[in-house]
N, C-alpha and C positions, 0 to 999 in steps of 0.2 A: 596922887592921882586926883584930878578935879572931878567933883561930883556934879553930874548934870542936873539941871532944874527939872523937876517933874512937870509934865505937861499932859493935857488932854486935848486931842484934836477931834473935831466933830464932822461927821459926814451924814448927809440926808440919806435915809435908808432906801428911798425910791431910786437914788443914784446907784446904789449897790445892786438893786434888782435889775435896773436898766442895763448895767454892765454885764450882768449874768445873761440877760436875754439877748444882748447883742454880741455875745461871744462868738468866735468863729465856729465852734461846734454847734451851737444853737442855730446859727445862720445856715450852716450846711444841712442840718436836719430839715429846716423849713424849706430850703431850696429843693431838696429831694422830694418833699411832700408836694410842693407845687408842681414839679415836673411830672410826678406820678399822676396827679390830678389832671394835668393837661394831656397826658398820654391817654387817659381814660376818656376824656372828652373827644379826642381825635378818633379813638376806636368806636365811639358811639355814632359818629357821623359816617363811617365807612359802610358801604352797602356790599354785603358778601353774597347777595343773590339768593339767599336762603330765608329771607324775612317774609312774613305773611302780613297781609293788611290788618287782620284782626289781632295780631300779636301785640301784647302790652310792651311798651318800650322799657328796657331795663333801666333801673335806677343806677346812676353812677355810684361807684363805691368811693367814698371820700377817705383818703388816707388819714389815719389817725396816728398821733404820737402822744405818748404818755406825758401827763403833767403830774408831777409827784405830789403827794399829800403835803410835803413840806412847802412846795411852791404855792399850793392853794392856801395853806395856813398863812404864809407870808403875805399873800395878796389880801387875805381877810384882815390881817393885823394892820396893814398899811391903810386900808380903807376906814379903820376905826380909831386909829391913834396917829399922833404926830410922831413919826418914827425916826430915830437917830442911832448911829453907831459911834461909840466913843473909842478912840484909838489912844493908847497911853504909851509912855516910854518907861513904865514901871509895872511891876507885877500887881495884878488885881488879887489881893489877898482876901480871905474870908471876911476879915474885918471891913475892908473896903466894900465888898459886896453887900454886907449888912448895912453899911452906911448908905449906899446907893438905894437899897430897898426901903430905907426910912425917909427918903427925900419926898416931900409932898409934891404930887403931880406925876410921879412915875408910877404908872399902872402895870406896865409889863417890863420885866427885867430878865435878860438872858446873858449868860457868860459865853462868849464865843471862843476865847482863848485867854491865855494869861495876860495878854495886852489889849484885848478888845471885848467890848460889851455892847449890848443892845438895850435901848430904852424906848418904850412906847409911852408918850406923854398924853395924859387925858385931855379931852377936848376942852375942858373948862379951865385949863392951865396954859400959861404962856411959856413956850420953850425957853425963851431968853431968861425968864425967872428961874426955871428949873435948872438950866445950865449954870447960872450964877450960883445957885445953892449947891449943886454938885461940886463945882470947882472950889467954892469956898470951904466946903466941909472936907473934901478929900485932899486937895492940894495944900491946905494949911496944916493938916494932920501929919503928912508924910515928911 
């Protein structure tokens, strides 16, 4: 059986977030919120004959939908670091995780799955240099 060559593919984390935000479920929730808001606007303009001149106009209720703490954390991380997801065709072992954590320039490290990890590169570092170090240290060891 032929052994496949270990590889790391890189994906900009903003692309991952954008895909999540443009998912059909998210799009459906936003469309429902917009329709509810438009219905409230139409109701505000109807005259039911029971209004008084000195009556305060009601403030429209803006539909709210929850943004999870995880999403807020992701947005905060993206605004502070150069964020990337590494996709591998090999298991990310504790040894590999330790190696990743020691690479100069990686300030944030998260393990997503056995084949996927997240790195936040500090602003004073160049991702190309960090990527080279990661690939050089991990792919040559395996």
